[in-house]
C-alpha positions in Angstrom: 42.7 18.2 -56.4 44.6 15.9 -54.1 44.7 12.2 -54.8 44.7 9.5 -52.1 48.5 9.2 -52.0 49.0 12.9 -51.6 46.5 13.0 -48.7 48.0 9.9 -47.1 51.5 11.3 -47.4 50.4 14.5 -45.6 48.5 12.6 -42.9 51.6 10.4 -42.3 54.0 13.3 -42.1 55.8 12.8 -45.4 56.9 15.7 -47.6 55.5 14.1 -50.8 53.4 11.3 -52.3 56.4 9.8 -54.0 57.3 8.1 -50.8 54.7 5.4 -51.6 56.5 4.6 -54.9 59.7 3.9 -52.9 57.9 2.0 -50.2 56.2 -0.2 -52.8 59.5 -0.9 -54.6 61.2 -1.7 -51.2 58.4 -3.9 -50.0 58.6 -5.9 -53.3 62.4 -6.2 -53.6 63.8 -5.7 -50.1 66.4 -3.2 -51.4 66.9 -0.9 -48.4 67.7 -2.3 -45.0 68.6 -1.0 -41.6 72.2 0.3 -41.5 72.4 0.9 -45.2 74.3 3.9 -46.6 71.9 5.7 -49.0 72.5 8.2 -51.7 69.3 10.1 -52.7 69.7 11.9 -56.0 67.1 14.5 -56.8 66.0 14.3 -53.2 63.7 17.4 -52.9 61.3 17.6 -51.2 62.7 14.8 -49.1 60.1 12.0 -48.6 62.5 9.3 -49.9 65.1 10.5 -47.5 62.5 10.5 -44.7 61.6 6.9 -45.4 65.2 5.7 -45.5 65.9 7.4 -42.1 62.9 5.5 -40.7 64.5 2.3 -41.8 67.6 3.2 -39.9 69.8 4.2 -42.8 72.4 6.9 -43.2 71.4 9.3 -45.9 73.3 11.7 -48.2 70.9 13.7 -50.3 71.7 15.8 -53.4 69.5 18.4 -55.1 69.6 21.8 -56.6 66.9 22.8 -54.1 67.5 22.6 -50.3 66.0 19.5 -48.6 65.0 20.2 -45.0 64.9 16.8 -43.4 66.5 16.4 -40.0 69.1 13.6 -39.9 70.3 13.7 -43.5 73.5 15.0 -44.9 72.3 17.4 -47.6 74.6 18.4 -50.5 73.3 21.3 -52.6 74.6 20.6 -56.0 74.1 19.6 -59.6 74.5 15.9 -60.4 76.3 16.8 -63.6 79.1 18.6 -61.7 81.9 16.2 -60.9 82.7 18.2 -57.8 79.9 16.3 -56.0 82.2 13.3 -55.9 84.3 15.1 -53.3 81.3 14.9 -50.9 80.3 11.3 -51.6 81.3 8.0 -50.0 80.5 4.3 -50.7 76.8 3.4 -50.7 74.7 0.3 -50.4 72.0 1.8 -52.6 71.6 4.8 -54.9 68.2 6.2 -55.4 67.3 8.5 -58.3 64.0 10.3 -58.5 65.7 12.9 -60.7 63.3 14.6 -63.2 63.9 17.2 -65.8 62.1 20.6 -65.9 59.8 19.6 -68.7 59.1 22.2 -71.5 56.3 20.3 -73.3 58.4 19.2 -76.2 58.2 15.4 -76.0 61.6 14.6 -77.7 63.5 17.2 -75.6 61.8 16.2 -72.3 62.4 12.5 -73.0 66.1 13.1 -73.8 66.5 15.2 -70.6 65.0 12.4 -68.6 67.4 9.9 -70.3 70.4 12.2 -69.6 69.5 12.4 -65.9 69.1 8.6 -65.7 72.4 7.9 -67.4 74.1 10.4 -65.0 72.5 8.6 -62.0 73.8 5.3 -63.4 77.3 6.8 -63.9 77.3 8.0 -60.3 76.2 4.6 -59.1 79.1 3.0 -61.0 81.5 5.2 -59.0 79.9 5.0 -55.5 77.9 1.7 -55.1 79.5 -1.2 -53.3 79.6 -4.6 -54.9 76.1 -6.2 -54.6 74.6 -2.7 -54.0 71.2 -1.7 -55.4 70.0 1.1 -57.7 66.5 2.6 -58.2 66.1 5.1 -61.0 63.1 7.0 -62.5 63.1 7.5 -66.2 60.4 8.5 -68.8 59.2 5.7 -71.0 60.4 6.9 -74.4 62.5 6.1 -77.4 65.6 6.3 -75.1 64.2 3.7 -72.6 65.7 0.5 -74.2 69.2 2.1 -74.4 69.0 2.9 -70.7 68.0 -0.6 -69.8 70.9 -2.1 -71.9 73.3 0.1 -69.9 71.8 -0.9 -66.5 72.0 -4.6 -67.4 75.8 -4.2 -67.8 76.2 -3.4 -64.1 73.6 -5.4 -62.2 72.8 -9.1 -61.8 69.1 -8.5 -62.1 67.1 -5.6 -63.6 63.4 -5.0 -63.0 61.1 -2.5 -64.6 58.2 -1.3 -62.4 55.4 1.3 -62.5 54.4 1.6 -58.8 50.7 2.0 -58.0 51.4 5.5 -56.6 52.6 6.7 -60.0 49.9 8.7 -61.7 48.3 6.8 -64.5 48.9 9.5 -67.0 52.6 9.8 -66.1 55.2 8.4 -68.4 57.6 7.7 -65.5 58.7 4.2 -64.8 61.3 2.9 -62.3 64.2 0.7 -63.2 65.6 -1.4 -60.4 69.2 -2.7 -60.6 69.7 -5.5 -58.0 73.2 -6.6 -56.8 75.8 -4.6 -58.6 78.5 -6.8 -60.2 
């Protein structure tokens, strides 16, 4: 059964409902602007990249699964492989909608989400310009506070948001790092 965000995404030409999570975050915090260089981690199926292109951004997108969005620079790769840095530049914002393949074992799934989030933060430390921004999905879990402490080391302000477009039963939450130090 499709929800209102899935139907709206389809009717507006977006590849996924997740675009409304990013739109909500951007409307609230004004993180992505025309001319920005964007790194989209875990980009498949591509709705976040689509939105950034609409805003007039240059987008590099990384995923294990090919993202078919005209106008982006797609890099097929694993974020845990340091070879990806050869293809990366400097960015005004790093977006991470990375999610683990869950297996239904809460502790393992939560740790996998934490590992992906920490890796996204590590990547942002390498490629974000001073005063750049960071948006990262993570599961609310026993690892959440540790992740927040790490993000606070790198950004002047950190916000924690569950956008309206997130499913109520989902344990995902978004951490927003504003203005890299």
